[in-house]
N, C-alpha and C positions, 0 to 999 in steps of 0.2 A: 558505680557497680556496672558490670557488663551485662547487656540484655540481649536476648534472642527472641524473635517473633516467629511463630509458625502459623500460617493461616490456611484454612480449608474452606472450600465452598465458593460462594458467589463473589462477584466484584465489589459488592457492598461491604463484605467482610474485609476485603483487601484495602478498601479505601479507609475503613475504620482502623485497621492495624497500622496503616501508614500514618494516620493522624496521631494515634496513640504513641507510636514509636517517635515521631518528631517531638511530641511534648516531653517525652522522657529524655530525649537528647538535649532539648533546650534547658532541662533542669540539671544537666551536667553528667548524665549517665552516658555510656558508650555502647555501640553495638559490638557484640562479640564477633571476632573474625571468623570467617568460614573455616570449619574444621577444628576450631578451638572451643573448649567448654565455656559456658556462660555462668555468671553468678545467678541470674534469674532467667528462666525459660517461660514464655508466655505462649499458650496455644489457644488460637481463636477458632472455635469449632463451628461445624455445620451440622444440621440435623434434618435435612429435607427428606431423607429416606432412611431405612434401615441400613442400607449399604453406606450411607454417610456416617452414621453412628459407628459402624464397624471400622471405617477408615480413621475416625477420630480416636477410637481406642487403640488401634494399631500405632498411630502417630504418638500417642501419650507414652506407650511402652518403648517406642524407638527413641524418643527424646530423652526419656529417663536413662536409657542404656548409654547414650551418647554423652549425657551430662550427669553423672552419678552424684555429684556434690551440689548441684544447683537447687534453687528454690523453683518448684514447678507449679505454675498457676495456670488452671484451665478456665476458660470463659467462652462466651459465644452462645449460639442457639442450643447446642447439645447440653451445655452447662445450665441454661435456663430451664430446659425441659426436663432433664434427668440429673439433677445435682447429686442425689443420693447415690446413683449408680456410679458416677464418676468419683465421688468421695471414697468409695470402697476400693478403688484401684490403687494398688501398692505403688507408692512413689509420688502420688499427687499431694501437694502441700496445701493449696487453696483452691476453692471453686468459687468463681465470681459470676454473677448474673450479668444480663445485658446492660443494666444501668451502672452497676458496680464497676465494670471494666473501664468506664471513663473516669474512675477515681483511682486508677492504678497507682499514681504517685503517692497517695496516702498510705497504701498497703506497702509500697516499697520503703517509705520513710520508716514505718513500724519495723520492718525487717532490718533496716540499717541501725536502728536504735536498740533492737534486740536480736543480735546476730546468732544466738545459740541455735543449735540444730533443732528442727522440728521433729517431734517424735509422736505426736498424737495421731490416732487412727481410729475411725475414718477422719478424713480431712475436714477442716472447718469450712462451712458453707456460708456465703454472703449473697443472698438473693432477695430482691425486692419483687413483690407481686407485680407481674408485667402490666396488668391492666390499670395499674395505679401510676405507672410511669408517664409523666407529662413532658419531660424534657426532650428536646431534640438536641443530639450532639452532632455537629457538623463534621464532615471529613471529606478529604479528597486525596487520591494517591496518583503518583505519576509513574508510568510504566515505560521504562527505557527512554525517558525524557520526552517521549513523543505523545503519549496519550495521558489524559488526566480523567480519572473516574471521580466525578463530582456527585456526592451524595445529596440529593434534593428532597428525599422523603424517606420516612421509615414507618413500619407498622402496616397493619391491614385490618379493615373492618369487615371483610367479606365472610370469613368463617366458612369456606367451602367444606363440604362434608368429609373430605379425605385429608385435609391440610392442617398441620400444626403451627404454621408460620404465625398467625396471630397470637398463639400461645407463647411463642418464642420471642416475638418482636413487639408485641403490644399493639395499641390502637394507632390508626393513621395520624401522622403529625408531620409538620415541616417548618422550616424557617421562612423568613420573608424573601421575596424576590430580590429585594435590594441587597441582602446579605449574600445571596447566591451569585448575584452578578459581581460583587466585589471579590468573592473567592475565585470566580472564573477569571476576573481580570488579573488577580495575583498569579494564577496558574499560567496565563498567557505571558505575563511579564517575566515569569520564571523559565520560559522557553517551550511550554507545551504548544503543540500545534492541533491537537484534537481533544475535545472535551466530550465525555460520555456521560450522559445523564443517568444516575443510578439511584435505585431505591427498591422498596419492596412492591409498591403499587403506585408508580410515579404519576399515572394519569389521575389519581386521587389528590394530587398536590393542591393545597390551598385550604384544607380544613382548619388548620391552626391559625391562619392569617387572613381568611376571607379573601383569598386570591384564587386564580385559576391557572391550570397548566399551560393553557395557550398564552396567557400573559407572561409566564416565565419564558416560553419559547421566543416570544417576540422580543423580550428584553435581552436575551442572550444573543439574538441575532443582530442587535445593534452595537455590540462591542467593536472596537476598532482593531484592525490587525488581520494578519494572514492566518486563518484557522478555520476549522470545521467542527460541527457539533453532530453527535449521533444520539438518537433517542433509544435507550434500552427498553426492555420489555414493557409493553403498555397494553392494558386490557382492551379487547375489542369494543366493548361498550363505552369506553372512555376515550378511545382514539377517534375523535369526531372528524367529519369532513372538513371543518374549519382548520384543524391541525394539519391534516393531510395537505390541503390546498396551500396553507402557509409554507409548509416544507417544500412543496413543488416550486414555489416562487422565491424561496430564501436564497440569500447570498452565501450562507454558511452552513445550513442544515443539510446533512447528507441524505440522499435517497436510499434510506436503509431503515427498515422497520423490523422489530421482533415482537410478534403478537402471540400470546398464549391462546391455543385452541383447546387443548387437553383431550377433547374427543370430537370425532365427526358424526356422532350419533346424538340426536336431540334427546332421546330417551336417557342416555348416559349423562349428557349435560344437565339435565334435570335432577338426576340422582346426585351428581356432584354439587349441585347448588350454584351452578354457574349462572351469570346474569346476562346471557345472551343465547341466541339460537345459532345453528350453523348457517342459516340463511343470512343473519346479520353479519357473521364472520365473512361469508362469501362477498357480501356487499362492500365490506371494508377493503378487502383484497382487490376487488374489481375497481373500485374508486382510486386506490393507489396506482394500479396499473394504467388506468385512464389518464391520469395527470403526470405520472412518472413511468413510462414504459420500461425504463432501465432499472427500476428500483429493485433492490435486493429485499426479500421478505423471508425472514426466518420465523419458524412456527414452533412453539412447545407443544409436544404431544405426549400424553400419558397412555400407557397400555395396561391391561389386566386389572382394572378396578373392579370392585364388586358390582354386579349387574351388567357387565359387559358380556352379554350372551353372544353366541356365534352370529346371530342375526344382526345384533348391534355392531359387531366387529366388521362384518361384511359391509354395512352401511357406512362405517367409519372409513374403511379402505376406499370405497367408491367415491367418497367425498374428497378425501386427501388426493386422490389421483386426479380429480377434476380441477383442483386449485393450481393457478400459476404462481406457485411459491417456489423459493430457491433452496430451502434447507429445512430439515426437521431436527429439533432437539428432543430426543426421545427419553422419557423417564419410564421405568417399570414400577408399577404401583407395589407399595408395601404397607401392610396394615400398621397404623399408627395409633398408639393409645390416646384416649380422650378425644377421638374424632367420632362425629355422628355416623359415618358410614359403618362402623363396627356395630351400631345398634339397629342397622336395617337388615331385614330378612331378604337377602339377595343371593343370587347365584355367585359362587366364588370360583374365580378362574384359577385352574391348577397352576402351579409354579412353572412347570414345563411349557404350558400353553402361553403363559406370560412371556417367557423367554423366546418362543417361537414368533409371537406377535411383535416383539421388540425387534428381532432380526428382520422381519418383513418391512417394518417401517424404516429401519436403517437402510435397507436395500432401495427403497423408494426415495429416500433422502439423497443417497449417492447419485441416483439416476437424475433426480431433479437438479441437483447442484452442477453435474456435468453438463446438462442440457442448458442451464443458465450461462455457464461459462462459454459454451459453444456459441450460444446466440449473440454474445457480446464480443467475440473475437473481432479485432480491427477497429473497435469503437475508439474514439478519442476520449481519453480519461485522465484524471488527475490523481497521481499516486503520492502518498506520503511515505517516504522511505524510513525504515527503522534501523536500529543499531545492531540487531541480531545478525550473526554471520554463520554460515554453514557451507562447507565444501567451496569456499571462495565466493559464495553468493550472498547478497543482501536481499531483504524482502520488504514488501510494503503492500498497502491495500489502496485500491481505487475508492472513490467516493461511494460507489455501489458494491463495496466489499468483495471485490475480486482480488485474490492474492497473486501478486506478480513478483518476479525476481530479476535481477541483473548482476553482473560482476560487481563485487564489493568495491565501493568507493567511499572512503571515510567522509569526504566532503559533502556527500549526499545525505548523510544521516540527519534525520528530523528536518528534511526539506521537501517541498512539493515539486513534482516534475510532471509536465504534460507529456503523455505517452500514447501510443497505440496499443490497445490490449492485444498481447501476442497470442499465438496459437497455443492452446493449453494441453495438446496431446502429450 
């Protein structure tokens, strides 16, 4: 049968879709060609915000219009959290939970054996209680042959007051270091030059195997070959000085960190149930800059959560302005069912004010990124060239995540080159 995958949301979702697609291809199925209808359409959804849910629903309707005769299967975080809502959407044939999506082949075999059209509505739902899921399903995806997003951890035990991810992904779990090293070796043997460690809460790595994240970092650094590794989002309370110092002296780990802050107000951090203060966050950033002055630091920021008064917001802005970070990844808070924040008697930020605050942080981010690029003009850097081409140019990123370009040269694709960081104006 011909299969199409549509993936929304985080890199973890993309890694999982890639692994699922490969497994189906290995069983004899084929990918539907672009622009041609598929026999089965699989949508792997995100549900981090209400906006993500809205995009999921739009995509479901679009895929159904483009593939009127296909079997349509919806899975992922939105499916795990709101299966009944999806089952009511006209045109959805099956709703599969987070664990069930790794048994896609079994569902497809049933469809092959019973090919008659599906007429039942609402759609059948196959969902396991996520807190009972113990299995870790490994995955990695390759992006343009250059990057490999390696899934090293899944789930989260933190239950922050605003967040549904633990309800969508389950408890923190991981495979062994040895198995991940082997997957990384396979990716490098297949031509990947950059490995990005992905997960829900990767700093929590080791709960399932009595290992530690720093041990994984050290093991991956010992692989042979011409490659580099990036650490994706890591909680500030789990990003230890030991990890930072090791990256600073590593042969392969890039000076690039992505750290969730979520709020620059200690009052709001406490309401959120975060496990650190802004003072600890500032210490982490200061330590990174002390041992890696050229490091790129991205920061997750949320705006408009309940309890974020004007005073808290002013405190937040003052703190963000003081940090030597490179970029802000801004999320606007939306009320999520089954979260503790909805049970709290707190100030509710009006929607228009949430939008204004988001724009304010985006403006700060643009200014900080421009300043970071300006600061490193003329630096000696190692760029990894990618295959994408636009207006006769090819693009790549330096080890500290500065995007550069040059005239397209097919021979440079997926190779490292030592350059001087050009003027970015």
